[in-house]
N, C-alpha and C positions, 0 to 999 in steps of 0.2 A: 361555567368553567369546570373541567373533570374534577374531581377528589387527587385524584392523582398527583395531578399538576398545580394544583392550590398551596401558592405561598406558603408556609410556615409560619413565616412571619407576621402575617396579614388573621391567624387562626385565631387570636385574641378578639380581637377588632368582632372577628365573624361571631365571635359568642358574643360580646358586649351587643351587637346589634339582635339577633335574637334577642336577646334578655331587654332591648330595647320595645320591640313589636310588642313581643309576650307582656311585661310588664309597664313601660312608660306611657305605652298606646289602645296597646289591648283593654288593662285593665284600668289606668288611671287619670286618660285624657277624658275621663267623664267627670275628674273634679273641676279640672278648669270650667268644660262647659253647663255645667250645671246650672251654676248662676244663669246663663244666658239662655239655658231652658226654662230656670222656674220662670222668668219674667217674660219670655214670648208662651208660653203652654197655661199661665196664671196657677202651675202647682203651689201646693203645698209643700213647708218639709217633708212630708211622710210618704211621698209616690216616689222623691229623688233618692231615702231611703231605703226604702225596700225594694229600689231595682239595687241598689249597691247592692244589699242584701244578697239576691239575688246571683249577682256575677260571684261573689265572694261564694255562696255554696256551690256555683260550679267548679271555680278552683280547685273548692275540694273535692267536686268529682274529680275532678281529673289529678289532682293528686293521691286520691286513696287507688284508682284503676291500676297506680304504678306500683304504690306503694301491697298491694295486694296482690301483685302477681299477674291481673287480669289483661294487664295492658303492657307489655316492651319499648321502653322507650327509645326505638330505632329510630332509623334511619325514617321508615316510611312514615311513621307518628310523629314525627318532627317538622318534616316540611308537611306535609297535609296541616296539621295545625295554625303554622305559619300561615296558610290559606285562607283558612279560617277563621284567621284573626284577623287578618284584613280586608275580609268577605264581608266580619262580626260588624266591623266600623262602618265601612258605607251601608251594611241593612239596615243599621240605625235612624238614617238618613227619611226610613221610606213614610214612615208613618209615628205621629207622637202618640200609637195607640198604647195604653199599659200593659197591656197582656202580648204585643208585638215589643215592647220593651223591653221586659221582663225575660222574656224567653230569649232573645237576642243576646242580651245581655247575660243567660244564664251559658249559655253554648260559649260563648266570649270568653267567659271567665273558665269552662271546661280549656281550652284552647292555650290559655295563657297559662292555666296549670301544668299541660303536660308539656310546654316550650320551656318552663322552668325548668324542670324537672332534667328532657332532655337536653339542655346544656348544663347545669351545675353539677349533674353526675357526671359529667364528661370534662371539666375543669382539669380537675384533676391530672388526665389522662393524655388532657391537651397542652395543658402547660409547661412551656422549655423554659422560664424562666421565675424568678419566683415573682415579680410582680404584674406575670399573665392574668393570674389568677384572679387580682383586684383591677386590671383594664377591662376582661370580661364581666366580674359584676360591677363596673362602674358603667356599665349599658342602662340598667334599670335608672339611674341618674340622669344619664345622657336621655333619654327618651322621656324623664320629667319634664326633663329642660324643653326639649323639640314641644311637648304636648302643649306645656306655658306658653312658647314662642308661637304655636301657631294659636292660639286665643288669644294673642295678647296681639299681635301684627296685622290677623285679619278680624278680629273679635266688632271691631267698627263697622266695615266694611262686607261681611257675608252675617248671613242669620246664622243660627242652629244648624241646620242640616247643610248647609254648605263646610262650617267647618268640618263637623265629621265628615265630610266626600275628601276634602283636602287632608286632613287627616289621615285616613287609606291609603289614599293617593303615596304619601312619606311611607306607609307601614309599606304596602309592594315595593317599593325602594329598595327599603330596607332588607325587606323578604330576602329577595334577586342576591343581595351581598351579605344575605347570611344562610346562604341553600347550600352553602360545601361545610358549614360546622360540622367537623370528623366525627361522626358517626357510624358504628356499625350499623350493616344491614338487618343482622340479627344479634341479639345477647346473650350470651352464653348464662344457663339454667345457674349454672354452678363457677362462682369466678378464684382462683384462686388464694383470696385472699379471706375466702370463705370454707375453702376446703382447707385454710391451717388454722380457722376458728378453733380454739384449747376451747374441750370439753367441761362447762362448769354444772353438772349435774352430776349427782352420789348415785353410778351407772348402781346399786346394789339397794336402792330403796327408791331408786327414779324421781327424789325431791332435788333441790336447788341445793348447791353450797353454802356455806357460807358468804365469801368471796357473791356468788350470782342472784344472790338475795338482797344483799346491801346495794351493789350495784341496778336492782330493779328497785328499792325503793329512793334512790339515786336519780332513776330514770321518771321514776316520778314526777317525782317535785318539778324534775326537771320539765317536766311535758306539762304539769299544772302553768307550772312559771311563764313560759311559751304558751301559751294559750291566753294570759290574760296579757303578755308582751302582744300578741295578733290583737286581738280588743279594742287594749288600750291605743299601741298607735294607730290601727285601721280607723276612728274617730276625729283624730287628728287628722292623715292625710282626705280624710272625706267630707269633712265641711270645714278646712283652712280656709280655704275660699272664700265661703260662704257669710263666713264670720266677717271676712277682710271687706266683702261687697260695701256694705254700708258707711268703710271707710274710705278704698278706692272706686267703688264706681264696677258694675257689672264686671263691667270687657277687663281695665286696669287689675281688676283683683286676681287676674291670672297673672299678675306681678311675682304677688306671694308666691307663685307656683315655679313662676320660673328660678326665683332663688332657690327654691326646694329643688328642686333641678341640679342646681351650680352645685351645690352642697352635697348632694347624692352621690355625682360625677364624682366627688373628690372622696368621700367620705370610704372605700373602700381600701385605699393603698395607703392613707391618713392612720387608718383605723389597726393595719398590717402592722405599722411600723411602729403606732405605738404599743400594740401584744408583746411584739417583739423585743421593743426597751423594759418595757416596767410589765408585762407580763400578764398574760389571757382575763385570767380572773380580776384585775386591777384597772385594767385597763374598761372591759366588760362593765362595771361595779363604776365609774367615769359616763361610759358612754349613759348606761340606765339614769345616774341623775341629772344628766342633761337634758335626755329625752322629759325627764319627769319635771323638770323646771322649766321646758320650752313647753310645754301644756297647759304648764300654768301662766305662764309666760301671756299666750294668749287670752286667754281670759281678758286681760287689761288690756288688750289689743284696743285700743282709741286711737292711737297713733301710728299710722305709715311705718312709721321706726321700729315700732315694737311689733306689729305684726312682720316684717322681716326680717329677724332676730326672733321669732318663733316661727316663720316657715324657713328659717337656715338651721333650727336646732334639728328640726324636724327631718330633714333631707338628711345632713348627717350621722344621724343617729341611728334610723332604722335599718339602714342598712348594714351596720356595724353591730348592729344585738343580732343579727341573721347570721352572718359572718361567726361572731366569731361563740354565737348557742350551739348552734351546729357545733363546730371545733371540738368545743367540751362538750359535746355529748359521743361525738367520732373518739375523742380522747379517751372514754372511758372503754371502749372496745363495746359499745353495744352496733348488734348486726341492723344492716339500715337506718340507721341514728337518725339523720338527714330527711327520711320520706316520713318515718316515724313525728318526729318533732314538726314537722310542716304540718300533718294533717293536725297535730292540737291547734299548733297555730293557725288555719283554716277553720274552723272550731272557733276563733276566737274571733277572727273577721266576720264569722255570721252573727255571730251574737252580739259585737260589738252596735254596726248600724242598727243591728234591727230592736235592741233597745232606746234606742236613740230613733227610732220611729215611732217607739210603743209610747212611750212618755214622754221622753225631752226634747221632743222635734220642733217645739214648741219656745222652746230654752239650751238655744247651743251652746251656752257662756256655760249653764251646768254640766251639761255634757264632756265638755273640756277637761273640769273638774275630776270628775268618776273618770278619766280617760287618763287623768294625773293619777287617783288613786291605783288602780287597774294597776299601770304600771309599775307602780313603788311592790308591790303585792307583787310582781310578777319578778323584779328584783329582789327581793327578799325572798321569794321561795330557789328563784336561781342559786344563789349564794348559798342558801341550805343545801343546797343539790347538790350542789359544788364538794360543799366538807363535807356531806355521806359519800356521796362518791372517790372522798380521797384521790380530786383529782388535784393536777401537777400544778401548782400556781405559778 
């Protein structure tokens, strides 16, 4: 469908499907599929952790090249990344060779990062109603929901290779529907917002003004907090299904991922409403508290009920934290706040699974305690950053 005649009412849905391809399937299908791969290939926890880490390295590269201006988040990059992400899902099925698996997942991570930036950076411009942004962000949860549903429905009759091929087929369909997400063929080097940005340095001395110095300190605190958030949340996202395996069984453990997907899909619109009612900072604090509680709850996940609650809390909180933290960074008036914060978030995602692989691969429950500590640190640093930056609460 030509972009000029695409229905505007469906624009948020196209953004949602783009994020479903990038995040829900391109990045997170690995989570419900991992227990079946571990069982079939006789892996320990370490190979899965290192492959996950390489995927996060790729995601960091994808966001970094845009943040540094080396690659434009334009139409060509977006559409090429949809193709690469989908082909990458199918390529996982070719061989269990660990070098191949790591390389493919790294490339898939790059594609995911590029799609994420291409979609989220255009959400404000493509939103006609306040809820449109929430619908687009909800695509992450919808993709997670689809990932869990594929493994839950087909995991008992299909092997791990066939599951990846099924996911690739679904991703291809979603990519066709997301193809016409409105995004320019070329991105201007200087936007009106950047041109209108006030000068925040003392021209006579070429040093930052007190306001700019204070804002930099606040952004440093916010970025460090976001680093801990990335590391803490991804431990839950990667190993929740592994923790659920002995309770549900390898295939049925995907039901926890299904619950997480449902909660994630509902999260953006819910937290937008909560923030509008009680303020972004209070809403973010509440969101963090629920996230820490969910991580600790998973440690005691000896029953299906407890694990389902932990999965729901994970899904319900992580996108909420992303939306609101980036909103605070933007409110501080920091240029490219989203890209800068996402880079720190990506580094945290690399470090989290790497620590588990190096030291905690045989103690997954302990890894969840480490996750809760990291998330608590993230909350504290974020709130201090908010106070330092004098953010409107």
